[in-house]
Kinemage of the C-alpha trace (Angstrom):
@kinemage 1
@onewidth
@group {chain A} dominant
@subgroup {mainchain}
@vectorlist {calphas} color= white
{ca met a 1} P 7.530 -52.927 -13.004
{ca ala a 2} L 3.859 -53.070 -12.094
{ca ala a 3} L 1.538 -50.299 -13.212
{ca lys a 4} L 0.537 -47.929 -10.450
{ca gln a 5} L -3.032 -48.470 -9.308
{ca pro a 6} L -5.253 -45.385 -9.098
{ca glu a 7} L -6.067 -44.175 -5.618
{ca pro a 8} L -9.531 -45.462 -4.656
{ca phe a 9} L -10.347 -42.132 -2.973
{ca phe a 10} L -10.150 -40.276 -6.293
{ca asp a 11} L -12.466 -42.782 -7.959
{ca phe a 12} L -15.192 -41.962 -5.429
{ca asp a 13} L -18.292 -40.556 -7.154
{ca ile a 14} L -20.277 -38.750 -4.496
{ca ser a 15} L -23.237 -38.109 -6.798
{ca lys a 16} L -23.709 -41.862 -7.162
{ca tyr a 17} L -23.925 -42.338 -3.384
{ca leu a 18} L -25.930 -39.217 -2.572
{ca gly a 19} L -28.361 -39.977 -5.374
{ca asp a 20} L -29.451 -43.093 -3.488
{ca phe a 21} L -30.678 -41.014 -0.528
{ca lys a 22} L -33.396 -39.221 -2.523
{ca val a 23} L -33.986 -36.254 -0.249
{ca pro a 24} L -37.167 -34.502 -1.408
{ca gly a 25} L -36.478 -31.137 -3.011
{ca val a 26} L -32.701 -31.645 -3.203
{ca asp a 27} L -31.137 -31.983 -6.629
{ca val a 28} L -27.906 -33.831 -5.898
{ca asp a 29} L -26.661 -33.496 -9.468
{ca thr a 30} L -26.950 -29.711 -9.270
{ca ile a 31} L -25.123 -29.613 -5.926
{ca val a 32} L -22.331 -31.790 -7.263
{ca ala a 33} L -22.086 -29.727 -10.464
{ca asn a 34} L -21.878 -26.506 -8.433
{ca gln a 35} L -19.162 -27.909 -6.194
{ca arg a 36} L -17.262 -29.087 -9.254
{ca lys a 37} L -17.404 -25.510 -10.588
{ca asn a 38} L -16.088 -24.268 -7.232
{ca ile a 39} L -13.158 -26.670 -7.387
{ca glu a 40} L -12.424 -25.685 -10.990
{ca ala a 41} L -12.449 -21.985 -10.014
{ca leu a 42} L -10.131 -22.646 -7.092
{ca thr a 43} L -7.811 -24.647 -9.339
{ca gln a 44} L -7.757 -21.842 -11.904
{ca ala a 45} L -7.103 -19.237 -9.178
{ca asn a 46} L -4.194 -21.330 -7.902
{ca lys a 47} L -2.852 -21.585 -11.435
{ca leu a 48} L -3.052 -17.807 -11.856
{ca ala a 49} L -1.316 -17.264 -8.519
{ca phe a 50} L 1.444 -19.719 -9.455
{ca glu a 51} L 1.952 -18.083 -12.855
{ca gly a 52} L 2.136 -14.714 -11.118
{ca leu a 53} L 4.750 -16.055 -8.733
{ca gln a 54} L 6.744 -17.410 -11.672
{ca asn a 55} L 6.636 -13.977 -13.332
{ca val a 56} L 7.869 -12.316 -10.143
{ca val a 57} L 10.725 -14.800 -9.785
{ca lys a 58} L 11.699 -14.369 -13.462
{ca arg a 59} L 11.759 -10.607 -13.024
{ca gln a 60} L 13.812 -10.895 -9.840
{ca val a 61} L 16.370 -13.013 -11.722
{ca glu a 62} L 16.497 -10.389 -14.490
{ca ile a 63} L 17.004 -7.650 -11.907
{ca leu a 64} L 19.793 -9.651 -10.268
{ca arg a 65} L 21.556 -10.118 -13.616
{ca gln a 66} L 21.276 -6.408 -14.378
{ca thr a 67} L 22.604 -5.546 -10.935
{ca ile a 68} L 25.593 -7.868 -11.301
{ca asp a 69} L 26.389 -6.351 -14.712
{ca glu a 70} L 26.109 -2.823 -13.305
{ca val a 71} L 28.292 -3.637 -10.303
{ca ala a 72} L 30.978 -5.080 -12.608
{ca his a 73} L 30.821 -1.942 -14.758
{ca val a 74} L 30.998 0.365 -11.736
{ca ala a 75} L 33.864 -1.602 -10.211
{ca lys a 76} L 35.773 -1.136 -13.465
{ca asp a 77} L 35.027 2.601 -13.380
{ca phe a 78} L 36.179 2.908 -9.780
{ca ala a 79} L 39.434 1.114 -10.601
{ca glu a 80} L 40.360 3.708 -13.234
{ca pro a 81} L 42.765 6.429 -12.167
{ca gly a 82} L 41.292 9.713 -11.046
{ca thr a 83} L 41.152 12.222 -8.286
{ca ala a 84} L 39.464 11.533 -4.975
{ca gln a 85} L 36.841 14.143 -5.863
{ca asp a 86} L 36.053 12.421 -9.165
{ca lys a 87} L 35.757 9.044 -7.445
{ca ala a 88} L 33.529 10.492 -4.711
{ca ala a 89} L 31.304 12.086 -7.358
{ca lys a 90} L 31.072 8.775 -9.246
{ca gln a 91} L 30.232 6.923 -6.037
{ca ala a 92} L 27.527 9.432 -5.158
{ca glu a 93} L 26.047 9.205 -8.645
{ca phe a 94} L 26.179 5.413 -8.522
{ca ala a 95} L 24.492 5.366 -5.095
{ca lys a 96} L 21.749 7.704 -6.321
{ca asp a 97} L 21.140 5.651 -9.485
{ca ala a 98} L 21.194 2.381 -7.539
{ca phe a 99} L 18.656 3.703 -5.044
{ca glu a 100} L 16.331 4.941 -7.794
{ca arg a 101} L 16.583 1.611 -9.650
{ca ala a 102} L 15.925 -0.326 -6.435
{ca leu a 103} L 12.769 1.720 -5.795
{ca ala a 104} L 11.601 1.270 -9.387
{ca asn a 105} L 12.277 -2.464 -9.244
{ca ala a 106} L 10.469 -2.817 -5.912
{ca arg a 107} L 7.499 -0.895 -7.328
{ca glu a 108} L 7.460 -3.095 -10.438
{ca leu a 109} L 7.569 -6.301 -8.386
{ca ala a 110} L 4.809 -5.026 -6.098
{ca glu a 111} L 2.665 -4.237 -9.145
{ca leu a 112} L 3.269 -7.715 -10.582
{ca ile a 113} L 2.221 -9.296 -7.285
{ca ala a 114} L -0.836 -7.052 -6.960
{ca lys a 115} L -1.918 -7.838 -10.534
{ca ser a 116} L -1.548 -11.570 -9.965
{ca asn a 117} L -3.474 -11.426 -6.696
{ca ala a 118} L -6.213 -9.306 -8.259
{ca glu a 119} L -6.691 -11.769 -11.128
{ca ala a 120} L -6.975 -14.724 -8.761
{ca phe a 121} L -9.282 -12.841 -6.387
{ca asp a 122} L -11.512 -11.636 -9.233
{ca leu a 123} L -11.900 -15.193 -10.489
{ca leu a 124} L -12.828 -16.463 -7.005
{ca asn a 125} L -15.141 -13.515 -6.395
{ca lys a 126} L -16.923 -14.156 -9.692
{ca arg a 127} L -17.387 -17.834 -8.792
{ca phe a 128} L -18.630 -16.928 -5.314
{ca thr a 129} L -21.238 -14.605 -6.842
{ca gln a 130} L -22.278 -17.319 -9.288
{ca ser a 131} L -22.516 -19.790 -6.418
{ca leu a 132} L -24.842 -17.457 -4.508
{ca asp a 133} L -26.983 -17.025 -7.619
{ca glu a 134} L -27.127 -20.800 -8.050
{ca ala a 135} L -28.127 -21.258 -4.404
{ca arg a 136} L -30.842 -18.592 -4.731
{ca glu a 137} L -32.126 -20.343 -7.837
{ca ala a 138} L -32.097 -23.756 -6.120
{ca phe a 139} L -33.946 -22.423 -3.073
{ca gly a 140} L -36.405 -20.696 -5.386
{ca lys a 141} L -37.207 -24.009 -7.038
{ca leu a 142} L -37.559 -25.649 -3.646
{ca gly a 143} L -40.065 -23.017 -2.485
{ca lys a 144} L -42.234 -23.459 -5.605
{ca lys a 145} L -42.670 -27.187 -5.029
């Protein structure tokens, strides 16, 4: 089997081609380095978002397992002999507990999602601020020439 050839698009070095244009006052290497930092920040934010999603899915699976175990336990309890009043009381208690657990689980999942989103947003916001500082610095150099 032949080795897969790299995609020519990904071998493209824009700094090599832009460097040939020699625009006065424009530092192509700095522009390329800044854009590379932007891409790295975006990649890291995507990684954080994906990890957050994985954590949410893992927790949802855990919640599902717990729910299945609880339903099996409750079904066994309901099958035991008892008066209609006892069974109604058990059902009411089960419904109350299930509702409270569902709210707690929903709150926990919402917090996990919010935390993940906040981490990714903070990273992008930090990079955006750095990018503005870099642009200000570059324009400052341009004005001094």
